[in-house]
N, C-alpha and C positions, 0 to 999 in steps of 0.2 A: 231695271237696275237696282240691286239691293245696296242700301247704304248702311254703314256702320260708323259709330263714333270712335274716338280714340281709345276708349276702354274696351272696344269690341262688342258693344251692345248694338242690337239691331235697331236702326232708326226708322226705316220705312222703305217703301218701294214706289216706283213710278214717280220719281222726282224730275218731271219733264223740264221745268224751268231751270233747275240747277244743271241738268245735263246739257241744255242748250247753251247756257253761259260758259260752261267748261269747254264745250266744243268750239264756241265762238272765240274765246280767248286763246285756245290752242291754234286756231287758224290765224289769228292776229300775230302770234309768235312766229309761225311759219312765214308769213309775209314779211315780217321785220327781218328775220334771219336771211331770207332770200334776197332782200334788196338792200336795206340800209346797212346792215353789218357787213355784207359782202363788198359793198361800195367803200365802206370805211377801211376794210382790210386791203383792198386794192389801192386806195389812196396812201395808206401807210407804207405799203410795199413800194410804190413808185417814189415815195419821198425818201426812204431810207436805204434802198438798194441802188448802188451805182449803175445807172442805165444810160444808154444814149439819149440825147435830148428828144429825138423824135419818138422813141419808144415810151419815154416818160410822159410826153404830151398825150399820146394815144391812150395810155393806161389811165391817166387822170381824166380824160374826156369820157372814157367808158365808165369810170367810177362815178362821175357826175351824173351821167344818164341813168345809171342803175339807182343811185340815191333818189333821183327825181321820180322814179317809178315806184316809190314806196307805197303810195295809195293804191295803185293797181295791184301791187303784190299782196297787200293786206286784203283787198277785196277778193282776189283769187284764192288766197289762203283760207279765208272764212268760207267761201262758197265750196271749196274742195272738202273742208272738214265737215261741212253740213251735207255733203254728198249731192250738191246741186249739179245740174248738167244743162247743156244747151244754152238757151237764151237766158236762163236764170244766172248761169255762171258769168256770162258776158255782162249782164246788167249789174251784177254785184261788183265786178271789177271796174266798170265805168263809174259806178257810184263811189267806190273807194278813191278813184282818181279825181273825181270832182270834189270830194270832201277835203282833199289835201289843198285844193286851190283856195279855200276860204278858211284860213286858220283862226281868224278872230271873230267868227260869227257865232 
């Protein structure tokens, strides 16, 4: 991967660590958008759109579950952006889910 600064000057090649961080942060963004933001959108939809009580309760429950899966979503997003497959993908998603359970460690 060739890197250039803002003036267009050539910086270098083979920046593996920088490429890893960019891919990892991109995967984190995918996981957040897929879970937390979709859950928030569903919660807002159920709050402000006039719906029957049963439908509103179902949508709010689904939104709560989706928000709770944020760690799994981030783990899957990171592993997909790093092109992991099989057991590595499963372990990364489980690690993300476990990491959310301990917010103050």
